ROVOTOR-542668 format. One record per residue (C-alpha): residue number from 1; residue in three letters; x, y, z. Coordinates in steps of 0.02 Angstrom, whole numbers, plus 32768, in hexadecimal, padded with zeros to 4 digits. Example, Ala and Ser with C-alpha at 12.3 -4.5 7.8 and 13.67 -1.06 7.14 Angstrom:
BEGIN
+-----+---------+------+------+------+
| num | residuo |    X |    Y |    Z |
+-----+---------+------+------+------+
|   1 |     ALA | 8267 | 7F1F | 8186 |
|   2 |     SER | 82AC | 7FCB | 8165 |
+-----+---------+------+------+------+
This chain:
BEGIN
+-----+---------+------+------+------+
| num | residuo |    X |    Y |    Z |
+-----+---------+------+------+------+
|   1 |     MET | A8A3 | F804 | 1401 |
|   2 |     SER | A8DF | F777 | 137C |
|   3 |     LYS | A874 | F6F8 | 1316 |
|   4 |     SER | A8AC | F642 | 1343 |
|   5 |     ALA | A863 | F58B | 12E8 |
|   6 |     ASN | A82B | F55B | 139E |
|   7 |     ASP | A7CB | F604 | 13AC |
|   8 |     VAL | A709 | F5DE | 13E8 |
|   9 |     VAL | A682 | F616 | 1381 |
|  10 |     ILE | A5D0 | F63B | 1390 |
|  11 |     THR | A597 | F60D | 12D5 |
|  12 |     GLY | A4EA | F5D7 | 1310 |
|  13 |     VAL | A462 | F617 | 1387 |
|  14 |     GLY | A3B6 | F5D4 | 13B1 |
|  15 |     ILE | A34F | F632 | 1423 |
|  16 |     VAL | A29C | F635 | 145F |
|  17 |     THR | A24E | F6C0 | 14D9 |
|  18 |     SER | A19F | F709 | 151A |
|  19 |     GLN | A1D5 | F77D | 146B |
|  20 |     GLY | A1E9 | F6F3 | 13F3 |
|  21 |     ALA | A23F | F67A | 1393 |
|  22 |     GLY | A2E4 | F68B | 1340 |
|  23 |     THR | A37B | F705 | 1332 |
|  24 |     GLU | A301 | F78B | 12C7 |
|  25 |     VAL | A2A1 | F7BF | 1337 |
|  26 |     HIS | A31F | F7AA | 13B0 |
|  27 |     THR | A391 | F829 | 134D |
|  28 |     ALA | A2FB | F89E | 1330 |
|  29 |     LEU | A2FA | F8BA | 13F8 |
|  30 |     LEU | A3B0 | F8C5 | 13E8 |
|  31 |     THR | A3C6 | F94F | 136E |
|  32 |     ALA | A327 | F9A8 | 138F |
|  33 |     GLY | A347 | FA6F | 13B2 |
|  34 |     GLU | A2B3 | FA4E | 1456 |
|  35 |     PRO | A2A6 | F9E8 | 1506 |
|  36 |     PRO | A256 | F947 | 14CE |
|  37 |     VAL | A1A7 | F91F | 14FE |
|  38 |     VAL | A196 | F890 | 156A |
|  39 |     ARG | A128 | F802 | 157B |
|  40 |     VAL | A0EC | F7CA | 161B |
|  41 |     GLU | A060 | F75D | 1646 |
|  42 |     THR | A01A | F7A2 | 1710 |
|  43 |     GLU | 9F7B | F73F | 171D |
|  44 |     ARG | 9F7E | F69A | 16E4 |
|  45 |     PHE | A003 | F674 | 1781 |
|  46 |     ALA | 9FB7 | F6EB | 17FC |
|  47 |     PRO | A016 | F748 | 185B |
|  48 |     TYR | A080 | F6F4 | 17F2 |
|  49 |     PRO | A0D0 | F75F | 1743 |
|  50 |     VAL | A136 | F6E5 | 16D6 |
|  51 |     HIS | A183 | F70D | 162E |
|  52 |     PRO | A10E | F69D | 15C0 |
|  53 |     LEU | A134 | F631 | 1520 |
|  54 |     PRO | A101 | F691 | 1474 |
|  55 |     GLU | A0A7 | F635 | 13F6 |
|  56 |     ILE | A11C | F5BB | 13C2 |
|  57 |     ASP | A0E8 | F523 | 131B |
|  58 |     TRP | A150 | F494 | 136E |
|  59 |     SER | A148 | F438 | 12C8 |
|  60 |     GLN | A1BF | F4C0 | 128C |
|  61 |     GLN | A24C | F454 | 12D1 |
|  62 |     ILE | A1F0 | F3C3 | 1325 |
|  63 |     ALA | A1C1 | F354 | 1270 |
|  64 |     LYS | A16F | F2D3 | 12C0 |
|  65 |     ARG | A0C3 | F2EC | 1330 |
|  66 |     GLY | A0F4 | F242 | 139B |
|  67 |     ASP | A196 | F2A3 | 13CE |
|  68 |     GLN | A139 | F348 | 1407 |
|  69 |     ARG | A0C5 | F2E4 | 146C |
|  70 |     GLN | A135 | F286 | 14EB |
|  71 |     MET | A194 | F314 | 151F |
|  72 |     GLU | A163 | F3A7 | 1588 |
|  73 |     ASN | A17F | F47F | 1567 |
|  74 |     TRP | A20D | F47A | 15A8 |
|  75 |     GLN | A25A | F3D0 | 1546 |
|  76 |     ARG | A1FE | F415 | 149D |
|  77 |     LEU | A24A | F4B8 | 14C0 |
|  78 |     GLY | A2FD | F487 | 14C1 |
|  79 |     VAL | A2EA | F411 | 1433 |
|  80 |     PHE | A297 | F4A2 | 13CF |
|  81 |     SER | A31E | F520 | 1400 |
|  82 |     ALA | A39B | F497 | 13CE |
|  83 |     GLY | A34F | F47B | 131E |
|  84 |     LEU | A355 | F555 | 1309 |
|  85 |     ALA | A408 | F561 | 1335 |
|  86 |     LEU | A42C | F4C7 | 12C1 |
|  87 |     ASP | A3D3 | F530 | 123E |
|  88 |     ASP | A42E | F5C4 | 125B |
|  89 |     ALA | A4D0 | F588 | 1243 |
|  90 |     GLY | A4A4 | F528 | 11B5 |
|  91 |     PHE | A4BC | F471 | 11F3 |
|  92 |     LYS | A41D | F43D | 1206 |
|  93 |     ASP | A437 | F3D1 | 1175 |
|  94 |     ASP | A4EC | F3A5 | 117E |
|  95 |     LEU | A4C1 | F2FD | 11AD |
|  96 |     ASP | A584 | F2CC | 11B4 |
|  97 |     ALA | A5A5 | F377 | 121D |
|  98 |     CYS | A510 | F34F | 128B |
|  99 |     GLY | A55C | F2A2 | 12AB |
| 100 |     SER | A5E3 | F2E3 | 12DD |
| 101 |     MET | A59E | F36E | 1356 |
| 102 |     ASP | A5DE | F373 | 1404 |
| 103 |     MET | A548 | F3AF | 1471 |
| 104 |     ILE | A528 | F3F0 | 152B |
| 105 |     VAL | A485 | F414 | 1571 |
| 106 |     ALA | A464 | F48C | 1626 |
| 107 |     ALA | A3C2 | F43C | 1662 |
| 108 |     GLY | A331 | F404 | 1710 |
| 109 |     GLY | A2D6 | F369 | 172B |
| 110 |     GLY | A241 | F360 | 16C4 |
| 111 |     GLU | A18D | F39B | 16D2 |
| 112 |     ARG | A140 | F34E | 177A |
| 113 |     ASP | A08E | F2FE | 1797 |
| 114 |     ILE | A04D | F3A4 | 17EB |
| 115 |     ASN | 9FA9 | F34D | 1839 |
| 116 |     VAL | A01C | F2CA | 1898 |
| 117 |     ASP | A081 | F37C | 18DB |
| 118 |     SER | 9FD7 | F3CA | 1909 |
| 119 |     LEU | 9F91 | F326 | 1951 |
| 120 |     ILE | A022 | F33B | 19BA |
| 121 |     VAL | A021 | F3DA | 19EF |
| 122 |     ASP | 9F68 | F3CF | 1A1A |
| 123 |     GLU | 9F7E | F338 | 1A73 |
| 124 |     ALA | A01A | F384 | 1AE5 |
| 125 |     LEU | 9F89 | F40F | 1B27 |
| 126 |     LYS | 9F48 | F37E | 1B87 |
| 127 |     ARG | 9FDD | F325 | 1BC5 |
| 128 |     ASN | A086 | F341 | 1C31 |
| 129 |     ASP | A0D7 | F29B | 1C05 |
| 130 |     ARG | A0FC | F2E1 | 1B58 |
| 131 |     GLU | A18A | F274 | 1B2A |
| 132 |     GLN | A11A | F1E2 | 1B37 |
| 133 |     LEU | A08E | F217 | 1ADF |
| 134 |     LEU | A128 | F251 | 1A3B |
| 135 |     ASN | A13E | F18E | 1A4E |
| 136 |     GLU | A089 | F169 | 1A42 |
| 137 |     LYS | A060 | F1D2 | 19AB |
| 138 |     LEU | A12C | F199 | 1951 |
| 139 |     THR | A0EE | F0FD | 1954 |
| 140 |     THR | A038 | F0F3 | 1921 |
| 141 |     GLU | A018 | F19E | 18B5 |
| 142 |     LEU | A0BB | F1A6 | 1848 |
| 143 |     ARG | A0B1 | F151 | 1796 |
| 144 |     PRO | A156 | F0FB | 178D |
| 145 |     THR | A16C | F14F | 16C0 |
| 146 |     LEU | A154 | F1E0 | 171F |
| 147 |     PHE | A1FD | F1DB | 174F |
| 148 |     LEU | A24D | F1BB | 16A3 |
| 149 |     ALA | A1FF | F25D | 166E |
| 150 |     GLN | A251 | F2BB | 16DA |
| 151 |     LEU | A300 | F288 | 16AB |
| 152 |     SER | A371 | F30A | 167F |
| 153 |     ASN | A3BC | F2CC | 15E6 |
| 154 |     LEU | A33A | F2B1 | 158E |
| 155 |     MET | A358 | F35F | 1538 |
| 156 |     ALA | A3D9 | F314 | 14FC |
| 157 |     GLY | A393 | F284 | 14D9 |
| 158 |     ASN | A2FE | F2D0 | 1451 |
| 159 |     ILE | A369 | F338 | 1408 |
| 160 |     SER | A3E4 | F2AB | 13E7 |
| 161 |     ILE | A34F | F248 | 139B |
| 162 |     VAL | A2F4 | F2F0 | 1340 |
| 163 |     HIS | A39C | F350 | 130B |
| 164 |     LYS | A3F3 | F2B5 | 12E1 |
| 165 |     ILE | A49A | F305 | 1361 |
| 166 |     THR | A501 | F27D | 1390 |
| 167 |     GLY | A58F | F289 | 13B5 |
| 168 |     SER | A5CD | F28E | 146D |
| 169 |     SER | A541 | F2E1 | 14F6 |
| 170 |     ARG | A54B | F33F | 1599 |
| 171 |     THR | A4B1 | F356 | 1609 |
| 172 |     PHE | A4E2 | F3D1 | 1696 |
| 173 |     MET | A457 | F3F4 | 172F |
| 174 |     GLY | A46B | F462 | 17AA |
| 175 |     GLU | A3F7 | F4FE | 179A |
| 176 |     GLU | A463 | F5B1 | 1751 |
| 177 |     GLY | A505 | F55F | 1748 |
| 178 |     ALA | A4DB | F4CC | 16DE |
| 179 |     GLY | A4D7 | F54D | 1657 |
| 180 |     ILE | A563 | F591 | 1688 |
| 181 |     SER | A5C6 | F4ED | 1696 |
| 182 |     ALA | A57B | F4A0 | 1604 |
| 183 |     ILE | A5B4 | F54D | 15A4 |
| 184 |     GLU | A678 | F542 | 15EC |
| 185 |     THR | A677 | F480 | 15D1 |
| 186 |     ALA | A648 | F4AD | 1511 |
| 187 |     PHE | A6CA | F536 | 1509 |
| 188 |     ALA | A759 | F4D7 | 154C |
| 189 |     ARG | A753 | F440 | 14E7 |
| 190 |     ILE | A770 | F494 | 143D |
| 191 |     LYS | A7ED | F524 | 1480 |
| 192 |     ALA | A841 | F46D | 14C3 |
| 193 |     GLY | A829 | F431 | 140C |
| 194 |     GLN | A7B6 | F39A | 144C |
| 195 |     SER | A719 | F3D5 | 13CE |
| 196 |     THR | A6FD | F431 | 133C |
| 197 |     HIS | A64F | F455 | 134C |
| 198 |     THR | A5CF | F444 | 13D4 |
| 199 |     LEU | A513 | F473 | 13F9 |
| 200 |     VAL | A50C | F4BF | 14B1 |
| 201 |     GLY | A46D | F503 | 1521 |
| 202 |     GLY | A3D7 | F4EE | 157C |
| 203 |     ALA | A32A | F50A | 15AC |
| 204 |     PHE | A2B0 | F520 | 1621 |
| 205 |     SER | A1DC | F549 | 163C |
| 206 |     ALA | A1B5 | F5BD | 169F |
| 207 |     GLU | A115 | F5A3 | 1699 |
| 208 |     ARG | A118 | F4FA | 1725 |
| 209 |     GLN | A09D | F4F5 | 17BC |
| 210 |     ASP | A13B | F496 | 181A |
| 211 |     MET | A1C2 | F51D | 17B9 |
| 212 |     ILE | A14D | F5A9 | 17FE |
| 213 |     LEU | A13B | F52A | 18C0 |
| 214 |     LEU | A1E6 | F519 | 18CD |
| 215 |     ILE | A225 | F5E7 | 1891 |
| 216 |     GLU | A190 | F5FB | 1928 |
| 217 |     ALA | A1E5 | F5B0 | 19B6 |
| 218 |     VAL | A288 | F617 | 19B8 |
| 219 |     GLN | A1FE | F6B8 | 19A4 |
| 220 |     GLY | A25F | F6DC | 1915 |
| 221 |     HIS | A1E3 | F70A | 18A2 |
| 222 |     ALA | A1A4 | F7C6 | 185D |
| 223 |     LEU | A0F3 | F7DE | 1875 |
| 224 |     GLY | A068 | F82C | 1825 |
| 225 |     GLU | A0A3 | F897 | 1782 |
| 226 |     HIS | A12D | F891 | 171F |
| 227 |     HIS | A1BA | F91F | 1776 |
| 228 |     PRO | A254 | F93C | 1706 |
| 229 |     ILE | A2DC | F8EB | 1753 |
| 230 |     TRP | A367 | F951 | 17AC |
| 231 |     SER | A29F | F9B5 | 17D1 |
| 232 |     ARG | A27B | F92C | 185F |
| 233 |     LYS | A252 | F928 | 1901 |
| 234 |     PRO | A23F | F8DB | 1986 |
| 235 |     GLU | A178 | F8E8 | 1998 |
| 236 |     ASN | A16E | F8A1 | 18F2 |
| 237 |     GLY | A19F | F7F4 | 192E |
| 238 |     GLY | A248 | F7B0 | 1923 |
| 239 |     GLY | A273 | F7DA | 1883 |
| 240 |     MET | A27E | F755 | 1810 |
| 241 |     ILE | A1FF | F745 | 175E |
| 242 |     THR | A221 | F6AC | 1711 |
| 243 |     GLY | A21B | F69E | 165F |
| 244 |     SER | A226 | F61C | 15C1 |
| 245 |     VAL | A2AE | F609 | 1588 |
| 246 |     GLY | A2FD | F589 | 14FA |
| 247 |     ALA | A3C4 | F5AD | 14DB |
| 248 |     PHE | A441 | F54C | 1470 |
| 249 |     LEU | A4C4 | F588 | 1415 |
| 250 |     ILE | A54D | F551 | 139A |
| 251 |     LEU | A616 | F56C | 13B9 |
| 252 |     GLU | A69C | F53F | 134E |
| 253 |     SER | A746 | F52E | 134C |
| 254 |     ARG | A77C | F5CC | 12C2 |
| 255 |     GLU | A7C4 | F52D | 126C |
| 256 |     HIS | A727 | F4F5 | 124B |
| 257 |     ALA | A69D | F583 | 122A |
| 258 |     GLU | A734 | F5CF | 11C5 |
| 259 |     ALA | A74A | F536 | 1143 |
| 260 |     ARG | A69F | F518 | 110F |
| 261 |     GLY | A668 | F5C0 | 110D |
| 262 |     ALA | A5F5 | F5D8 | 11B3 |
| 263 |     ARG | A5BE | F6A4 | 11D1 |
| 264 |     ILE | A625 | F6B5 | 1287 |
| 265 |     TYR | A5A7 | F741 | 1302 |
| 266 |     ALA | A61A | F73D | 138A |
| 267 |     THR | A6C8 | F6EB | 13D9 |
| 268 |     ILE | A6AB | F6CE | 1480 |
| 269 |     ASP | A773 | F6FC | 14CE |
| 270 |     ALA | A751 | F6A3 | 1598 |
| 271 |     VAL | A6C3 | F64D | 15EC |
| 272 |     GLY | A6EC | F634 | 16A0 |
| 273 |     GLY | A673 | F5D8 | 1729 |
| 274 |     ASP | A673 | F5D1 | 17EC |
| 275 |     ARG | A61B | F5BC | 188C |
| 276 |     GLY | A63E | F5D1 | 1939 |
| 277 |     SER | A5FB | F620 | 19CD |
| 278 |     ARG | A5C1 | F6ED | 19B5 |
| 279 |     GLU | A5CE | F721 | 1A6C |
| 280 |     GLY | A661 | F7CB | 1A7E |
| 281 |     ASP | A689 | F7EC | 19CE |
| 282 |     ARG | A6A1 | F734 | 1996 |
| 283 |     LEU | A61D | F752 | 18FE |
| 284 |     GLU | A67F | F7F8 | 18D7 |
| 285 |     GLN | A72B | F7C1 | 18DB |
| 286 |     ARG | A6F5 | F70C | 1868 |
| 287 |     LEU | A6AF | F790 | 1800 |
| 288 |     LYS | A745 | F7FB | 17E5 |
| 289 |     TYR | A79E | F765 | 17BD |
| 290 |     LEU | A722 | F719 | 1749 |
| 291 |     SER | A726 | F7D6 | 16EE |
| 292 |     GLU | A7DA | F7E9 | 16CC |
| 293 |     PRO | A7CD | F7B0 | 162A |
| 294 |     ALA | A752 | F835 | 1610 |
| 295 |     ALA | A7DA | F8C5 | 1654 |
| 296 |     ASN | A832 | F928 | 15C3 |
| 297 |     LEU | A781 | F93F | 155A |
| 298 |     ASP | A749 | F9EA | 150A |
| 299 |     PRO | A6A5 | F9F2 | 1577 |
| 300 |     SER | A663 | FA6E | 14EE |
| 301 |     THR | A649 | F9D7 | 1480 |
| 302 |     THR | A5FD | F948 | 150F |
| 303 |     VAL | A573 | F90F | 1547 |
| 304 |     VAL | A55D | F8B2 | 15E9 |
| 305 |     PHE | A4E4 | F834 | 15E2 |
| 306 |     SER | A4AF | F812 | 16A3 |
| 307 |     GLY | A443 | F763 | 16BB |
| 308 |     THR | A418 | F7C1 | 176C |
| 309 |     THR | A394 | F756 | 17BF |
| 310 |     GLY | A348 | F800 | 17FA |
| 311 |     PHE | A331 | F798 | 18A2 |
| 312 |     HIS | A365 | F858 | 1916 |
| 313 |     ALA | A400 | F84B | 1963 |
| 314 |     LEU | A46B | F7D4 | 18EB |
| 315 |     ALA | A441 | F856 | 1863 |
| 316 |     ALA | A46F | F8F0 | 18D4 |
| 317 |     ARG | A50B | F885 | 18C9 |
| 318 |     GLU | A51D | F873 | 1826 |
| 319 |     LYS | A4FB | F92A | 17F3 |
| 320 |     ALA | A55C | F956 | 1868 |
| 321 |     PHE | A5F4 | F900 | 1829 |
| 322 |     LEU | A5D0 | F90E | 176D |
| 323 |     ASP | A5D3 | F9E6 | 177E |
| 324 |     ALA | A662 | F9CF | 17D8 |
| 325 |     GLN | A6C3 | F962 | 178C |
| 326 |     PHE | A678 | F9A5 | 16DB |
| 327 |     PRO | A635 | FA49 | 16F1 |
| 328 |     LYS | A627 | FA96 | 163D |
| 329 |     ALA | A5FC | F9F6 | 15F1 |
| 330 |     ALA | A53A | F9BF | 15D0 |
| 331 |     VAL | A4D5 | F95B | 163F |
| 332 |     ARG | A43C | F8F7 | 15FD |
| 333 |     ALA | A3E5 | F898 | 1690 |
| 334 |     TYR | A395 | F7FC | 160A |
| 335 |     GLY | A336 | F7A3 | 1680 |
| 336 |     GLY | A2BC | F848 | 1677 |
| 337 |     LEU | A2B9 | F829 | 15E7 |
| 338 |     VAL | A27B | F78C | 15C4 |
| 339 |     GLY | A28E | F74C | 1669 |
| 340 |     HIS | A306 | F6DE | 16D7 |
| 341 |     GLY | A320 | F637 | 1672 |
| 342 |     LEU | A384 | F5D1 | 1713 |
| 343 |     GLU | A3F4 | F548 | 1699 |
| 344 |     SER | A3C5 | F5C4 | 1606 |
| 345 |     GLN | A3E4 | F664 | 164A |
| 346 |     PHE | A4BC | F645 | 161B |
| 347 |     PRO | A49A | F602 | 1576 |
| 348 |     LEU | A41B | F68B | 1554 |
| 349 |     GLY | A4B6 | F71F | 1578 |
| 350 |     LEU | A50F | F6E2 | 1506 |
| 351 |     ALA | A498 | F6DA | 147E |
| 352 |     PHE | A46F | F78A | 14AA |
| 353 |     ALA | A505 | F7AD | 1495 |
| 354 |     ALA | A531 | F758 | 13FB |
| 355 |     LEU | A49B | F7A0 | 137E |
| 356 |     SER | A4C7 | F865 | 13E5 |
| 357 |     LEU | A585 | F831 | 13AA |
| 358 |     GLY | A54B | F7E4 | 1309 |
| 359 |     ALA | A4D9 | F87F | 12DC |
| 360 |     GLY | A55B | F914 | 1311 |
| 361 |     ALA | A4BF | F933 | 139E |
| 362 |     LYS | A4B5 | F9F3 | 13F3 |
| 363 |     VAL | A44A | F95C | 1487 |
| 364 |     PRO | A3A3 | F9CE | 14CE |
| 365 |     PRO | A37D | F9D1 | 158F |
| 366 |     PHE | A322 | F952 | 15BB |
| 367 |     ASP | A30A | F9C3 | 1655 |
| 368 |     PRO | A2FF | FA70 | 1628 |
| 369 |     ALA | A30E | FAB8 | 16DC |
| 370 |     GLY | A39E | FA4F | 1701 |
| 371 |     GLU | A41B | FA37 | 166E |
| 372 |     ALA | A46B | FAAF | 15FA |
| 373 |     LEU | A477 | FAA7 | 153B |
| 374 |     MET | A4EE | FA7A | 14B8 |
| 375 |     GLN | A53F | FB01 | 144A |
| 376 |     LYS | A59B | FA8C | 13F1 |
| 377 |     PRO | A577 | F9E6 | 13A5 |
| 378 |     ALA | A5B0 | F94E | 1412 |
| 379 |     LYS | A658 | F902 | 13F5 |
| 380 |     THR | A671 | F87E | 1494 |
| 381 |     ALA | A5FB | F84D | 14FF |
| 382 |     ILE | A608 | F80C | 15C6 |
| 383 |     VAL | A57B | F79E | 15EA |
| 384 |     THR | A55E | F775 | 16BA |
| 385 |     THR | A505 | F6E3 | 16F2 |
| 386 |     ILE | A506 | F6E7 | 17B3 |
| 387 |     GLY | A48A | F657 | 1808 |
| 388 |     HIS | A3F8 | F681 | 1885 |
| 389 |     ALA | A44F | F602 | 18F2 |
| 390 |     ARG | A4F1 | F5DD | 18B2 |
| 391 |     GLY | A557 | F5E2 | 1833 |
| 392 |     GLU | A5AB | F677 | 17CA |
| 393 |     GLY | A5DC | F682 | 1708 |
| 394 |     ILE | A62B | F71C | 16A2 |
| 395 |     ALA | A63A | F709 | 15DD |
| 396 |     VAL | A69D | F783 | 1557 |
| 397 |     LEU | A680 | F792 | 14C5 |
| 398 |     SER | A6B9 | F7F9 | 140E |
| 399 |     ALA | A674 | F818 | 1378 |
| 400 |     GLU | A6D0 | F7C5 | 12D8 |
| 401 |     GLN | A76C | F856 | 129E |
+-----+---------+------+------+------+
C-alpha cells in the first residue's frame, strides 16, 4: 500500500492492564515464546472473578496529590494511561504540541454511592411500591455533589488539567460502542486533514461493586475460577470476566509524525463501526462488511485481536465468523488475558496490535486450547470488538515497511 501524508499512524501507546503498566511489560508478553500467565482475582468479589489493577505509583503521571485525591480509580486510570501514551510518543514536555493536540475519550459514568445503592436494594426487598421507594431515596439520600463526580467528561477534563492537552475535546459514552466511535472519529479527522495529532482512548475500573451489579443484572459474569475465554461453558456463568484497563493511543498524520522524527508502531489502514439488530445473520453481515478492508491480507503474517466479551452465544458467532473469513490467521482473544474493558476494549485491542506490529511479534496463544501458534512475525493485524449488547467495530493495521 502506498504511503500518503494523511495516513493515520500510531506513535504512542499508553496501556495499563492486570499484567502491568506501560509498553515494556506488554511488548515482552506479546513477544514471549509461551502463553502468558493470567492474573485474576477470584476471592475479593467472589463468586465473580476480575482482572485487577497492577501495583501503580500514580505520582509517576499525576504529580499533585490533590489531583490524585479528587479522582476515582476510573479517572486515575485514564489520566495515568494518557500520560504514558504522551511519554511514549515524546509529547509529554512539548507544551506547544500538547496545546494543539485533539483529544477523544471513551468513558462511562463515574463511581456511585455504594451505600445508597445498597440501602435501596435492601429496602426494595421489603416493599412492593419500588418506584415510590426509589424517588424517596433519591431525594433524601444522595448528596448533590455526587452528580458532578459521575460526569463522563471529567476524565477528559482531568487529562487536560494534568497533561495540558488543550486542543479540541470530545467524550463518547455508550459502553464498547464509545471506544469504537472514539477511534473511528480520530481516524476520520486525521484522514480528512482536520487534525494532525490526537490523543484517543478510554479506561474502565472493573473493581467496582456497581459495575459488578450491572453485569450480574444481565447474568453476564463468568463465575468461580478463571477459564480461558474460548473454553468457557454456560455452567461457569454468563462468560464475561471484566478487567481494570487503561488504554490510550497517540494517532498522527504520517506527515506530522515524520516531520518530528517520531517512531511509528503501525499504520491504521481502516476503521469501521456499526450497530443494529443481531437477529438472523444480521450481525455476520455487518461483520463481513466491516472486514472488507482485510480481505486480501496474507493470513500467515496476520494476527486477529478479538475483543470478544466471552458471552457464550456472541463468542461462538464471532469465532465462527473469524474461522470462515480468516481461516488461516492467528486469533488472539485479549479479553481472556486481561479481562473485558467495555469502553476501553477497542482502544486496548489497537494498543496490542500496535505493539505486536512494532515488535514484529509472533504473538503467543492466550488460550492454547482454542488458538493456533503463529509461524511468522506479524505484519498486519485485525482488531474486533463486538459489544455485549450492541455495537461492532473492526480495525485493520499494518506494520511500517
